[in-house]
N, C-alpha and C positions, 0 to 999 in steps of 0.2 A: 358864546364865549370866543374871543379873538384867538387866533392860532397861537400866538406867543403865550397867552395866558394858559391855554390848554397844555402847551408843552411844559410850562413851568409847573402846572398842576401834576403832570405825569412825573416830572423829575423829582418833585417833593415826595410823591408817593413811593417812587422807586428807591429814593434815599432811605426812607423809613424801612422798606423791605430789606434792602441790603445791609442796613445796620442791625436788623433784628435776626437775620438768618444767614446761613452759609450760602455762598454763591450758587452752588449746584442745586440748592433746594429752592431757589427763587425761580418762578416761572413768569412768563409774560401774562399768563392768566391771573396770577396772584397780584401782579402790579396793576393790571387793569382793574381788578376788583377794588384794590386799595384806592386807586385814583378815581373810581366811580365812572369809568368810561368803558366802552366796548374794546375788546382785544384788538380789533381792526384799527381802532384809532391810534394805538401805539405805533403801528407800522406806518402811519402817515408821517411820523416824526423820527422814528428810529428804525434802523435796518433789522436789528435783532437784539437779543439780550446783551451780547457783548458790546454792541454800540451804545445801548442804553446805559450800561454800567460805566463805560468810558465817559459818556456825557455827564453822568452824575459825579464821577470822580473829579472831573475838570470844570464843573460848573463854578462860575466865579472867576475863572482864569482870565477871561477877557477884561473883566472889571479891574483886576489887578494891573494888567498891562496899561489900561487906560488911565488908571490912577497914577502910575509912574510917569506917564506922559503929560498928564494934565494937572495933577495936584501936588506933585513934589515941587516945592517952592524954589524956582530957579534963582531967586535973589538971596536965598538963605545961604549961610556958610556951607561949604561942601560936606563937612561931617554931619551937619543937620539934614542935608538932603539924603545922605546915606542912611541916617536914622529913620527918616520917613519911608524910604524905600525898603529897608530891612523890616520895619514894623509891618508894612503892608504885605510883603512877601511871606514873612514868617506866620502871620495870622492866617493867610490863605492855606498854607501847607499844614499848619497845625489843625485847622478845621477839616482838612481832607485827608489827614495822615492815614487813618485806618483804611481808606480806599486805596491809597498808593501802596500800603503794606500788603493789602490783599492782592493787588496786581502782581506783586513779586513773590507770593507764596507758591510753593510747588504745586499744590492741588488746583490752583486757579490759573497757573501759567498757560496751560494749553488753551484755556477758554478766553482769557482776556488779554494775553500778551501775543496775540496773533500779529502777523506782519502789518495788517491794516492799522491796528491799535498802536503798534510801535511807531509807525510812520506818522500817525496823527499826533502822538505825544511829542515826537521830535519836532514836528511843525510848530506845535504850541510852545515848546521850550524855546525855540528860536525866536518866537515873538517876545517872550519874556527877556531873553538876552538882548534883543534889539532895543526894547524899551529901557532896560537898565543901562545899556551902553550910552544912551543919550545923557544920563546922569553922569556917567564916567567921562564922557567927552567934555562936559562942562568943568569937571575937576582937572582934566588935563590942560584945558585952555587957561585955567587959573594957575597953572604950574604946580598943582598939588599931586599930580600923578606923573610918572615918567613919560616923557615925550615918545620914548621907544616902546611904550606899552599900549597896544591898540585898545580902544575902548571896549570892544567886544571881548577881548581876552580878559580885561579887568573885570568885566561883568561876569564872565564864567568863573573866575577865581572867587569873586565875592559870593556868588551863588553856592560855590563849593563850601565856603566857610559856613554859610547858613545851613546847608544840607548836613554838614558834619555835626553842627550843634544840635540839629533836630534829631538826627538818626542815631548818633553815637554818644555825644557828650551828655545829653539829658538823661540817658539811661544809666550810664556808669560813672559819671563824674559830676562834680558840682556845676550848677547852671552857669553858663557864660553869659554875662549881661551883654545886651546889644552894644552899649557904648564901648565895652572892652573888646568885643569882636571887631568893631569898627577901628579901634586903636591898633589891633593886630594887623588888620588889612592895610592901614595907612602907614604904620611905623614898624611892623614886624613884631616878632615875639621876643627878641633879644632885649635884655635889660640894658639901660644906659651904662656905658663903660666909663668908670672913673678916670679922670685925667692921669692919675699916677699909674694906672694899669695899662694905659695905651702903649702899644709896641712890645709888650711882653708876650711871650709864647705860653 
Protein backbone atom coordinates (compact mmCIF):
# COMPACT_ATOMS: atom_id res chain seq x y z
CA UNK A 1 0.00 0.00 0.00
CA UNK A 2 1.34 3.45 -0.93
CA UNK A 3 2.42 5.74 1.88
CA UNK A 4 -0.37 8.26 1.34
CA UNK A 5 -2.96 5.47 1.31
CA UNK A 6 -1.54 4.09 4.55
CA UNK A 7 -1.65 7.53 6.16
CA UNK A 8 -5.26 7.97 5.05
CA UNK A 9 -6.11 4.54 6.46
CA UNK A 10 -4.63 5.53 9.83
CA UNK A 11 -6.40 8.89 9.85
CA UNK A 12 -9.76 7.25 9.16
CA UNK A 13 -9.19 4.72 11.93
CA UNK A 14 -8.09 7.44 14.35
CA UNK A 15 -11.16 9.52 13.53
CA UNK A 16 -13.39 6.58 14.43
CA UNK A 17 -11.50 6.15 17.70
CA UNK A 18 -11.63 9.83 18.66
CA UNK A 19 -15.33 10.04 17.83
CA UNK A 20 -16.13 6.98 19.92
CA UNK A 21 -14.15 7.71 23.08
CA UNK A 22 -12.61 10.40 25.24
CA UNK A 23 -9.23 11.77 24.23
CA UNK A 24 -7.35 10.44 27.25
CA UNK A 25 -8.81 6.97 26.72
CA UNK A 26 -7.52 6.63 23.16
CA UNK A 27 -4.07 5.07 22.76
CA UNK A 28 -1.76 4.63 19.83
CA UNK A 29 -2.19 0.89 20.37
CA UNK A 30 -5.96 1.12 19.94
CA UNK A 31 -5.61 3.26 16.83
CA UNK A 32 -3.11 0.82 15.35
CA UNK A 33 -5.47 -2.07 16.03
CA UNK A 34 -8.40 -0.27 14.43
CA UNK A 35 -6.26 0.65 11.42
CA UNK A 36 -4.93 -2.90 11.11
CA UNK A 37 -1.29 -1.80 11.22
CA UNK A 38 1.58 -2.19 13.64
CA UNK A 39 2.02 0.51 16.27
CA UNK A 40 5.41 1.37 14.81
CA UNK A 41 3.75 2.23 11.51
CA UNK A 42 1.85 5.06 13.19
CA UNK A 43 5.11 6.72 14.14
CA UNK A 44 6.22 6.74 10.52
CA UNK A 45 3.49 9.32 9.86
CA UNK A 46 2.71 10.96 13.22
CA UNK A 47 4.97 12.11 16.06
CA UNK A 48 2.59 11.15 18.86
CA UNK A 49 -1.09 11.03 19.79
CA UNK A 50 -1.32 14.83 19.97
CA UNK A 51 0.00 15.13 16.43
CA UNK A 52 -2.33 12.37 15.23
CA UNK A 53 -5.34 14.09 16.79
CA UNK A 54 -4.42 17.44 15.26
CA UNK A 55 -4.01 15.87 11.83
CA UNK A 56 -7.43 14.21 12.19
CA UNK A 57 -9.02 17.49 13.27
CA UNK A 58 -7.59 19.41 10.32
CA UNK A 59 -7.83 16.75 7.64
CA UNK A 60 -9.52 18.27 4.61
CA UNK A 61 -8.23 21.75 5.42
CA UNK A 62 -5.85 21.90 2.48
CA UNK A 63 -8.65 20.78 0.18
CA UNK A 64 -10.79 23.71 1.36
CA UNK A 65 -7.97 26.17 0.64
CA UNK A 66 -7.40 24.65 -2.78
CA UNK A 67 -11.12 24.83 -3.51
CA UNK A 68 -11.17 28.54 -2.70
CA UNK A 69 -8.25 29.09 -5.04
CA UNK A 70 -9.36 26.84 -7.86
CA UNK A 71 -13.12 26.31 -7.80
CA UNK A 72 -14.63 29.59 -6.71
CA UNK A 73 -15.82 30.98 -10.03
CA UNK A 74 -13.83 34.16 -10.66
CA UNK A 75 -16.32 35.24 -13.33
CA UNK A 76 -19.35 34.90 -11.05
CA UNK A 77 -20.86 37.92 -9.27
CA UNK A 78 -18.98 38.72 -6.07
CA UNK A 79 -21.84 37.67 -3.78
CA UNK A 80 -21.97 34.32 -5.60
CA UNK A 81 -18.23 33.87 -5.03
CA UNK A 82 -18.78 34.60 -1.33
CA UNK A 83 -21.59 32.04 -1.30
CA UNK A 84 -19.30 29.38 -2.77
CA UNK A 85 -16.55 30.22 -0.30
CA UNK A 86 -18.88 30.28 2.71
CA UNK A 87 -20.45 26.96 1.74
CA UNK A 88 -17.05 25.25 1.43
CA UNK A 89 -15.67 26.69 4.66
CA UNK A 90 -18.83 26.09 6.69
CA UNK A 91 -19.08 22.50 5.47
CA UNK A 92 -15.49 21.79 6.54
CA UNK A 93 -15.88 23.24 10.03
CA UNK A 94 -19.29 21.63 10.51
CA UNK A 95 -17.79 18.23 9.77
CA UNK A 96 -14.79 18.84 12.08
CA UNK A 97 -16.65 20.80 14.75
CA UNK A 98 -16.52 18.19 17.50
CA UNK A 99 -12.75 17.95 17.13
CA UNK A 100 -12.25 21.69 17.41
CA UNK A 101 -14.61 21.72 20.40
CA UNK A 102 -12.50 18.99 21.99
CA UNK A 103 -9.30 20.96 21.44
CA UNK A 104 -10.82 23.78 23.47
CA UNK A 105 -12.18 21.73 26.38
CA UNK A 106 -10.41 22.04 29.69
CA UNK A 107 -9.53 18.37 30.11
CA UNK A 108 -7.97 18.15 26.64
CA UNK A 109 -6.20 21.49 26.59
CA UNK A 110 -2.96 20.29 28.16
CA UNK A 111 -2.73 17.44 25.69
CA UNK A 112 -3.75 18.92 22.36
CA UNK A 113 -3.33 22.68 22.75
CA UNK A 114 0.41 22.51 23.23
CA UNK A 115 2.59 25.20 21.70
CA UNK A 116 3.36 23.05 18.66
CA UNK A 117 -0.32 22.36 17.93
CA UNK A 118 -1.22 26.03 18.39
CA UNK A 119 1.55 27.06 16.03
CA UNK A 120 0.44 24.48 13.47
CA UNK A 121 -3.16 25.70 13.66
CA UNK A 122 -2.11 29.34 13.29
CA UNK A 123 -0.15 28.38 10.19
CA UNK A 124 -3.13 26.57 8.70
CA UNK A 125 -5.49 29.41 9.54
CA UNK A 126 -3.22 31.82 7.71
CA UNK A 127 -3.45 29.62 4.64
CA UNK A 128 -7.24 29.86 4.78
CA UNK A 129 -7.11 33.64 5.26
CA UNK A 130 -4.74 33.97 2.30
CA UNK A 131 -6.98 31.82 0.08
CA UNK A 132 -10.10 33.76 1.05
CA UNK A 133 -8.24 37.05 0.63
CA UNK A 134 -7.92 36.26 -3.07
CA UNK A 135 -11.71 36.27 -3.30
CA UNK A 136 -11.87 39.54 -1.35
CA UNK A 137 -9.28 41.11 -3.61
CA UNK A 138 -11.49 40.48 -6.62
CA UNK A 139 -14.41 42.12 -4.83
CA UNK A 140 -12.32 45.18 -4.04
CA UNK A 141 -11.12 45.43 -7.64
CA UNK A 142 -14.77 45.51 -8.74
CA UNK A 143 -15.49 48.32 -6.32
CA UNK A 144 -17.67 46.15 -4.10
CA UNK A 145 -15.43 46.42 -1.04
CA UNK A 146 -13.84 49.57 0.34
CA UNK A 147 -10.45 50.36 -1.17
CA UNK A 148 -9.23 51.09 2.36
CA UNK A 149 -10.12 47.57 3.54
CA UNK A 150 -7.18 45.19 2.97
CA UNK A 151 -8.27 41.85 1.47
CA UNK A 152 -6.78 39.85 4.36
CA UNK A 153 -8.67 42.00 6.87
CA UNK A 154 -11.89 41.45 4.93
CA UNK A 155 -11.16 37.70 4.93
CA UNK A 156 -10.66 37.68 8.72
CA UNK A 157 -13.93 39.58 9.24
CA UNK A 158 -15.82 37.18 6.97
CA UNK A 159 -14.38 34.16 8.79
CA UNK A 160 -15.43 35.79 12.06
CA UNK A 161 -19.03 35.94 10.87
CA UNK A 162 -18.91 32.29 9.83
CA UNK A 163 -17.41 31.31 13.17
CA UNK A 164 -20.00 33.28 15.13
CA UNK A 165 -22.80 31.59 13.21
CA UNK A 166 -21.30 28.16 13.80
CA UNK A 167 -20.32 28.48 17.45
CA UNK A 168 -22.91 30.83 18.90
CA UNK A 169 -25.87 31.58 16.69
CA UNK A 170 -26.79 28.00 15.81
CA UNK A 171 -26.96 27.02 19.48
CA UNK A 172 -29.04 29.84 20.90
CA UNK A 173 -30.66 31.68 18.01
CA UNK A 174 -32.53 30.97 14.78
CA UNK A 175 -30.24 29.84 11.98
CA UNK A 176 -28.72 32.65 9.94
CA UNK A 177 -28.90 31.70 6.29
CA UNK A 178 -25.71 32.06 4.28
CA UNK A 179 -27.27 34.60 1.93
CA UNK A 180 -28.30 36.76 4.89
CA UNK A 181 -24.84 36.44 6.43
CA UNK A 182 -23.30 37.62 3.15
CA UNK A 183 -25.77 40.51 3.10
CA UNK A 184 -24.64 41.56 6.58
CA UNK A 185 -21.01 41.35 5.48
CA UNK A 186 -21.57 43.44 2.36
CA UNK A 187 -24.18 45.94 3.59
CA UNK A 188 -24.09 45.87 7.39
CA UNK A 189 -26.86 45.02 9.81
CA UNK A 190 -28.66 48.37 9.77
CA UNK A 191 -32.06 48.59 8.14
CA UNK A 192 -32.50 51.00 5.26
CA UNK A 193 -33.27 54.45 6.61
CA UNK A 194 -36.45 55.98 5.12
CA UNK A 195 -35.89 59.29 3.35
CA UNK A 196 -38.23 61.13 5.71
CA UNK A 197 -36.20 59.94 8.72
CA UNK A 198 -32.79 61.01 7.47
CA UNK A 199 -31.14 63.73 9.49
CA UNK A 200 -33.32 63.17 12.55
CA UNK A 201 -31.66 62.30 15.87
